[in-house]
C-alpha positions as a Markdown table, in Angstrom:
| # | Residue | x | y | z |
|---|---|---|---|---|
| 1 | Unk | 0.1 | 0.0 | -0.3 |
| 2 | Unk | 2.3 | 2.6 | -0.8 |
| 3 | Unk | 1.3 | 4.5 | 2.2 |
| 4 | Unk | -1.4 | 3.4 | 2.9 |
| 5 | Unk | -2.5 | 1.9 | 3.2 |
| 6 | Unk | -0.4 | 1.5 | 4.2 |
| 7 | Unk | 0.5 | -1.2 | 5.8 |
| 8 | Unk | 1.9 | -4.8 | 6.3 |
| 9 | Unk | 1.8 | -6.1 | 10.2 |
| 10 | Unk | 2.8 | -9.4 | 11.4 |
| 11 | Unk | 1.0 | -11.1 | 12.4 |
| 12 | Unk | 1.8 | -21.0 | 23.8 |
| 13 | Unk | 1.4 | -22.8 | 22.0 |
| 14 | Unk | 1.9 | -26.2 | 21.2 |
| 15 | Unk | 1.8 | -25.9 | 17.3 |
| 16 | Unk | 2.9 | -22.9 | 15.4 |
| 17 | Unk | 3.1 | -21.7 | 12.5 |
| 18 | Unk | 6.7 | -20.1 | 11.9 |
| 19 | Unk | 8.9 | -21.3 | 8.3 |
| 20 | Unk | 7.4 | -24.9 | 8.1 |
| 21 | Unk | 5.0 | -26.2 | 10.2 |
| 22 | Unk | 5.9 | -29.0 | 12.4 |
| 23 | Unk | 2.9 | -30.9 | 15.2 |
| 24 | Unk | 6.4 | -30.9 | 17.0 |
| 25 | Unk | 6.4 | -27.4 | 18.2 |
| 26 | Unk | 7.9 | -24.5 | 17.4 |
| 27 | Unk | 10.5 | -23.6 | 15.0 |
| 28 | Unk | 12.3 | -20.7 | 15.5 |
| 29 | Unk | 11.4 | -18.4 | 12.5 |
| 30 | Unk | 8.4 | -15.9 | 12.3 |
| 31 | Unk | 8.5 | -15.9 | 8.2 |
| 32 | Unk | 7.1 | -12.1 | 7.8 |
| 33 | Unk | 6.3 | -10.5 | 4.4 |
| 34 | Unk | 7.6 | -6.8 | 4.3 |
| 35 | Unk | 8.2 | -3.4 | 2.3 |
| 36 | Unk | 11.7 | -3.1 | 2.8 |
| 37 | Unk | 11.2 | 1.0 | 2.9 |
| 38 | Unk | 8.3 | 2.2 | 3.3 |
| 39 | Unk | 7.8 | 4.0 | 7.0 |
| 40 | Unk | 6.2 | 4.3 | 9.1 |
| 41 | Unk | 5.5 | 0.7 | 8.3 |
| 42 | Unk | 8.3 | -1.1 | 8.2 |
| 43 | Unk | 12.0 | -1.1 | 6.7 |
| 44 | Unk | 15.3 | -3.1 | 6.6 |
| 45 | Unk | 16.3 | -1.4 | 9.9 |
| 46 | Unk | 13.3 | -2.8 | 11.7 |
| 47 | Unk | 12.3 | 0.8 | 12.2 |
| 48 | Unk | 8.6 | 0.9 | 11.4 |
| 49 | Unk | 5.8 | -0.3 | 13.5 |
| 50 | Unk | 5.0 | -3.3 | 12.2 |
| 51 | Unk | 8.9 | -4.1 | 12.6 |
| 52 | Unk | 7.9 | -3.4 | 16.3 |
| 53 | Unk | 4.6 | -5.4 | 16.2 |
| 54 | Unk | 6.1 | -8.3 | 14.7 |
| 55 | Unk | 8.8 | -8.7 | 17.1 |
| 56 | Unk | 6.2 | -8.6 | 19.9 |
| 57 | Unk | 4.4 | -11.4 | 18.2 |
| 58 | Unk | 7.1 | -13.7 | 17.7 |
| 59 | Unk | 8.4 | -13.2 | 21.2 |
| 60 | Unk | 4.7 | -14.5 | 21.9 |
| 61 | Unk | 5.5 | -17.5 | 19.6 |
| 62 | Unk | 9.1 | -18.2 | 21.1 |
| 63 | Unk | 10.9 | -17.7 | 17.6 |
| 64 | Unk | 12.2 | -14.2 | 16.2 |
| 65 | Unk | 11.2 | -12.7 | 13.0 |
| 66 | Unk | 12.5 | -12.9 | 10.1 |
| 67 | Unk | 12.0 | -11.0 | 6.5 |
| 68 | Unk | 10.6 | -11.1 | 2.9 |
| 69 | Unk | 11.5 | -8.4 | 1.4 |
| 70 | Unk | 9.4 | -7.0 | -2.0 |
| 71 | Unk | 8.1 | -2.9 | -2.6 |
| 72 | Unk | 4.7 | -2.8 | -1.3 |
| 73 | Unk | 3.2 | -2.3 | -5.1 |
| 74 | Unk | 1.0 | -4.4 | -7.0 |
| 75 | Unk | 2.0 | -7.7 | -7.0 |
| 76 | Unk | 3.0 | -7.9 | -3.6 |
| 77 | Unk | 0.9 | -10.7 | -1.7 |
| 78 | Unk | 1.5 | -13.1 | -5.3 |
| 79 | Unk | 5.4 | -12.2 | -4.6 |
| 80 | Unk | 6.1 | -13.3 | -1.0 |
| 81 | Unk | 2.7 | -14.7 | 0.7 |
| 82 | Unk | 1.1 | -16.6 | -2.2 |
| 83 | Unk | 5.1 | -17.7 | -3.1 |
| 84 | Unk | 5.1 | -19.3 | 0.5 |
| 85 | Unk | 8.4 | -16.7 | 0.6 |
| 86 | Unk | 7.1 | -16.1 | 4.1 |
| 87 | Unk | 3.9 | -16.4 | 6.1 |
| 88 | Unk | 2.3 | -12.9 | 7.6 |
| 89 | Unk | 1.5 | -9.8 | 6.3 |
| 90 | Unk | 1.2 | -7.2 | 9.5 |
| 91 | Unk | -1.4 | -4.7 | 8.2 |
| 92 | Unk | -4.0 | -5.6 | 6.0 |
| 93 | Unk | -7.4 | -3.7 | 5.6 |
| 94 | Unk | -9.9 | -6.5 | 7.1 |
| 95 | Unk | -11.4 | -8.0 | 4.3 |
| 96 | Unk | -9.1 | -8.0 | 1.7 |
| 97 | Unk | -9.7 | -10.6 | -0.8 |
| 98 | Unk | -6.2 | -11.6 | -1.5 |
| 99 | Unk | -5.3 | -13.2 | 2.2 |
| 100 | Unk | -7.0 | -14.7 | 5.4 |
| 101 | Unk | -7.2 | -11.8 | 7.3 |
| 102 | Unk | -7.2 | -12.2 | 11.6 |
| 103 | Unk | -9.2 | -10.4 | 13.9 |
| 104 | Unk | -8.3 | -6.6 | 13.1 |
| 105 | Unk | -6.2 | -5.0 | 15.2 |
| 106 | Unk | -6.7 | -1.3 | 14.8 |
| 107 | Unk | -8.7 | 0.7 | 13.0 |
| 108 | Unk | -7.6 | 3.8 | 11.5 |
| 109 | Unk | -9.0 | 6.8 | 9.7 |
| 110 | Unk | -7.9 | 9.1 | 6.8 |
| 111 | Unk | -7.1 | 12.7 | 8.6 |
| 112 | Unk | -7.1 | 16.6 | 8.0 |
| 113 | Unk | -3.5 | 18.0 | 8.7 |
| 114 | Unk | -3.0 | 21.3 | 9.0 |
| 115 | Unk | -0.5 | 23.9 | 11.0 |
| 116 | Unk | -2.1 | 24.1 | 14.7 |
| 117 | Unk | -1.7 | 27.6 | 14.6 |
| 118 | Unk | -2.5 | 28.4 | 11.3 |
| 119 | Unk | -5.7 | 30.0 | 9.9 |
| 120 | Unk | -6.9 | 26.8 | 8.6 |
| 121 | Unk | -8.5 | 24.8 | 11.4 |
| 122 | Unk | -10.7 | 22.4 | 9.3 |
| 123 | Unk | -13.3 | 20.5 | 11.1 |
| 124 | Unk | -15.1 | 19.4 | 8.3 |
| 125 | Unk | -15.7 | 18.8 | 4.5 |
| 126 | Unk | -18.2 | 21.5 | 4.2 |
| 127 | Unk | -15.7 | 24.1 | 6.5 |
| 128 | Unk | -15.7 | 27.6 | 4.9 |
| 129 | Unk | -11.8 | 27.5 | 5.6 |
| 130 | Unk | -11.5 | 24.6 | 2.2 |
| 131 | Unk | -12.8 | 27.3 | 0.1 |
| 132 | Unk | -9.8 | 29.3 | 0.0 |
| 133 | Unk | -7.2 | 26.4 | 0.9 |
| 134 | Unk | -4.4 | 24.9 | -1.2 |
| 135 | Unk | -5.4 | 21.6 | -0.2 |
| 136 | Unk | -2.4 | 18.4 | -0.2 |
| 137 | Unk | -4.5 | 14.9 | -1.6 |
| 138 | Unk | -3.2 | 11.8 | -2.6 |
| 139 | Unk | -4.2 | 10.8 | -6.2 |
| 140 | Unk | -7.2 | 8.4 | -6.5 |
| 141 | Unk | -8.2 | 8.3 | -3.0 |
| 142 | Unk | -11.2 | 8.5 | -1.1 |
| 143 | Unk | -10.3 | 12.2 | 0.1 |
| 144 | Unk | -9.9 | 13.0 | -3.5 |
| 145 | Unk | -13.0 | 11.9 | -4.6 |
| 146 | Unk | -14.8 | 13.5 | -1.8 |
| 147 | Unk | -13.1 | 17.3 | -2.5 |
| 148 | Unk | -14.1 | 16.9 | -5.9 |
| 149 | Unk | -17.5 | 15.7 | -4.9 |
| 150 | Unk | -17.8 | 18.9 | -2.4 |
| 151 | Unk | -16.4 | 21.3 | -5.9 |
| 152 | Unk | -13.1 | 22.1 | -4.9 |
| 153 | Unk | -11.2 | 20.6 | -7.5 |
| 154 | Unk | -9.8 | 23.8 | -8.0 |
| 155 | Unk | -8.5 | 23.8 | -5.0 |
| 156 | Unk | -6.8 | 20.9 | -5.2 |
| 157 | Unk | -2.5 | 20.0 | -4.8 |
| 158 | Unk | -2.2 | 16.5 | -6.4 |
| 159 | Unk | 0.3 | 14.0 | -5.0 |
| 160 | Unk | 1.2 | 10.6 | -6.6 |
| 161 | Unk | 0.0 | 7.3 | -5.7 |
| 162 | Unk | 2.9 | 5.4 | -6.4 |
| 163 | Unk | 6.0 | 7.2 | -5.8 |
| 164 | Unk | 10.0 | 6.9 | -6.4 |
| 165 | Unk | 11.7 | 6.0 | -2.8 |
| 166 | Unk | 15.0 | 7.1 | -4.3 |
| 167 | Unk | 13.9 | 10.4 | -4.6 |
| 168 | Unk | 10.8 | 10.8 | -3.0 |
| 169 | Unk | 9.4 | 9.5 | 0.0 |
| 170 | Unk | 5.4 | 9.2 | 2.1 |
| 171 | Unk | 6.0 | 11.8 | 4.3 |
| 172 | Unk | 6.3 | 15.1 | 1.8 |
| 173 | Unk | 3.0 | 16.0 | 1.9 |
| 174 | Unk | 3.2 | 16.6 | 5.8 |
| 175 | Unk | 6.5 | 18.3 | 5.0 |
| 176 | Unk | 4.8 | 20.7 | 3.0 |
| 177 | Unk | 1.9 | 21.5 | 4.9 |
| 178 | Unk | 4.2 | 22.5 | 7.9 |
| 179 | Unk | 6.5 | 24.3 | 5.2 |
| 180 | Unk | 3.2 | 26.3 | 4.3 |
| 181 | Unk | 3.6 | 25.5 | 0.6 |
| 182 | Unk | 0.0 | 24.1 | 1.5 |
| 183 | Unk | -2.7 | 25.2 | 3.9 |
| 184 | Unk | -4.1 | 21.3 | 4.6 |
| 185 | Unk | -3.6 | 17.8 | 3.8 |
| 186 | Unk | -6.2 | 15.1 | 3.7 |
| 187 | Unk | -4.1 | 11.7 | 4.0 |
| 188 | Unk | -4.1 | 8.5 | 5.7 |
| 189 | Unk | -3.9 | 8.9 | 9.1 |
| 190 | Unk | -0.6 | 6.3 | 10.4 |
| 191 | Unk | 1.3 | 8.2 | 7.8 |
| 192 | Unk | 0.3 | 12.0 | 8.7 |
| 193 | Unk | 0.5 | 11.0 | 12.4 |
| 194 | Unk | 4.4 | 9.8 | 12.0 |
| 195 | Unk | 5.6 | 12.4 | 9.7 |
| 196 | Unk | 3.5 | 15.4 | 11.8 |
| 197 | Unk | 5.3 | 13.9 | 15.0 |
| 198 | Unk | 8.4 | 14.8 | 13.0 |
| 199 | Unk | 8.0 | 18.2 | 12.2 |
| 200 | Unk | 9.3 | 21.5 | 13.9 |
| 201 | Unk | 6.0 | 23.3 | 13.4 |
| 202 | Unk | 3.1 | 21.9 | 15.4 |
| 203 | Unk | 0.4 | 20.1 | 13.4 |
| 204 | Unk | -2.9 | 19.3 | 14.5 |
| 205 | Unk | -3.9 | 15.7 | 13.1 |
| 206 | Unk | -7.8 | 15.9 | 13.0 |
| 207 | Unk | -10.4 | 12.7 | 11.6 |
| 208 | Unk | -12.5 | 13.1 | 8.8 |
| 209 | Unk | -16.1 | 12.6 | 9.4 |
| 210 | Unk | -17.7 | 10.0 | 6.6 |
| 211 | Unk | -19.7 | 11.4 | 3.9 |
| 212 | Unk | -22.7 | 9.6 | 3.7 |
| 213 | Unk | -23.3 | 8.4 | 0.1 |
| 214 | Unk | -20.1 | 8.9 | -0.9 |
| 215 | Unk | -20.1 | 5.5 | -1.2 |
| 216 | Unk | -16.8 | 4.6 | 0.1 |
| 217 | Unk | -15.8 | 4.7 | 3.6 |
| 218 | Unk | -12.7 | 7.0 | 5.3 |
| 219 | Unk | -11.5 | 4.3 | 8.6 |
| 220 | Unk | -10.5 | 0.5 | 7.6 |
| 221 | Unk | -10.0 | -2.0 | 10.2 |
| 222 | Unk | -6.9 | -3.0 | 9.8 |
| 223 | Unk | -5.7 | -6.5 | 10.1 |
| 224 | Unk | -2.7 | -9.2 | 9.8 |
| 225 | Unk | -3.1 | -11.3 | 6.7 |
| 226 | Unk | -2.3 | -15.0 | 6.1 |
| 227 | Unk | -2.8 | -17.5 | 2.9 |
| 228 | Unk | -6.2 | -18.1 | 2.3 |
| 229 | Unk | -5.9 | -22.0 | 3.5 |
| 230 | Unk | -4.1 | -21.1 | 6.3 |
| 231 | Unk | -7.0 | -21.4 | 9.1 |
| 232 | Unk | -4.9 | -22.9 | 11.9 |
| 233 | Unk | -1.8 | -19.6 | 11.9 |
| 234 | Unk | -4.8 | -17.4 | 11.7 |
| 235 | Unk | -6.8 | -18.7 | 14.9 |
| 236 | Unk | -3.2 | -18.4 | 16.5 |
| 237 | Unk | -2.9 | -14.7 | 15.6 |
| 238 | Unk | -6.6 | -14.2 | 16.7 |
| 239 | Unk | -5.5 | -15.0 | 20.2 |
| 240 | Unk | -2.1 | -13.7 | 20.2 |
| 241 | Unk | -3.7 | -10.1 | 19.4 |
| 242 | Unk | -6.2 | -10.2 | 22.1 |
| 243 | Unk | -3.6 | -11.0 | 24.8 |
| 244 | Unk | -1.1 | -8.4 | 23.0 |
| 245 | Unk | -3.8 | -5.8 | 22.8 |
| 246 | Unk | -2.2 | -3.5 | 25.1 |
| 247 | Unk | 1.4 | -3.5 | 24.2 |
| 248 | Unk | 0.4 | -3.1 | 20.3 |
| 249 | Unk | -1.6 | -0.1 | 21.7 |
| 250 | Unk | 1.4 | 1.4 | 22.9 |
| 251 | Unk | 3.2 | 0.9 | 20.0 |
| 252 | Unk | 1.0 | 2.8 | 17.8 |
| 253 | Unk | 0.6 | 5.3 | 20.3 |
| 254 | Unk | 4.5 | 5.8 | 20.3 |
| 255 | Unk | 4.6 | 6.2 | 16.3 |
| 256 | Unk | 0.9 | 8.9 | 16.1 |
| 257 | Unk | -1.3 | 6.6 | 14.7 |
| 258 | Unk | -4.8 | 7.8 | 14.8 |
| 259 | Unk | -7.0 | 4.9 | 15.7 |
| 260 | Unk | -11.2 | 5.3 | 15.5 |
| 261 | Unk | -12.1 | 3.6 | 19.0 |
| 262 | Unk | -15.0 | 1.0 | 19.2 |
| 263 | Unk | -15.2 | -3.0 | 18.8 |
| 264 | Unk | -13.1 | -4.6 | 16.3 |
| 265 | Unk | -13.9 | -8.0 | 16.4 |
| 266 | Unk | -17.2 | -7.2 | 14.0 |
| 267 | Unk | -17.4 | -9.8 | 10.5 |
| 268 | Unk | -15.1 | -7.8 | 8.1 |
| 269 | Unk | -17.0 | -6.2 | 4.8 |
| 270 | Unk | -15.4 | -6.4 | 1.2 |
| 271 | Unk | -13.1 | -3.6 | 0.7 |
| 272 | Unk | -12.2 | -1.6 | -2.6 |
| 273 | Unk | -9.0 | -2.5 | -3.7 |
| 274 | Unk | -6.8 | 0.4 | -4.3 |
| 275 | Unk | -8.6 | 3.1 | -1.9 |
| 276 | Unk | -5.9 | 3.2 | 0.8 |
| 277 | Unk | -3.2 | 2.8 | -1.5 |
| 278 | Unk | -1.5 | 0.2 | -3.7 |
| 279 | Unk | 0.4 | -1.6 | -0.8 |
| 280 | Unk | -3.1 | -3.5 | -0.6 |
| 281 | Unk | -2.8 | -4.4 | -4.3 |
């Protein structure tokens, strides 16, 4: 999910499913599929919040996390999880049809990002401030559709969904808010929260409200993904996610991930592919 969506999260015990399942017990590996350069989610230096969660889950299993690295773009699942090179993707939208998903362990949302002490403190899609604002938005995401429906296409400053990580990075849009190049950004919450914390200018990160009739939600439950036939691993991870909920919440807080609170163990809905970034393709 190049940005959103980011998201690759990883997902005792007499039988553990890590790197070659054995009824005799645990192997010493917890095999994770992840992007090597996609903060705040993951990178090869293990600095992302999904890296931290993978380590937490692996420890619970008495194993250690090992990685298959692949850029989080179209084909990510096919070339990692389906190729049996790894066993768990740490962050997928609950209901994503390319994997078997666990119970969700957090729900995040798109957000408004603006300078805390600036002139564009936006609270709703109909806020008059938006009429005069330069609004940064990632192309082909739900906020872009919403702004077009609201008649604000002339205010948009568009950012690419797929970026070249050798010259660009997903926090650029947040940098531009802090620098005053745009007045407001409307982006996926984990990206916004992480990069907003790194700015010298105080930024406010405000969840966007849903829009009735738009047809696409702005908040998504995030689960771990395993192969479709891997029901035992999914059940194992479901139990672990319940036990580790306080520790996972602490990691998400440390990374500034905004969350929509409420019960998470609902029956998942189908998710439109690509709505929160290409990492879910």
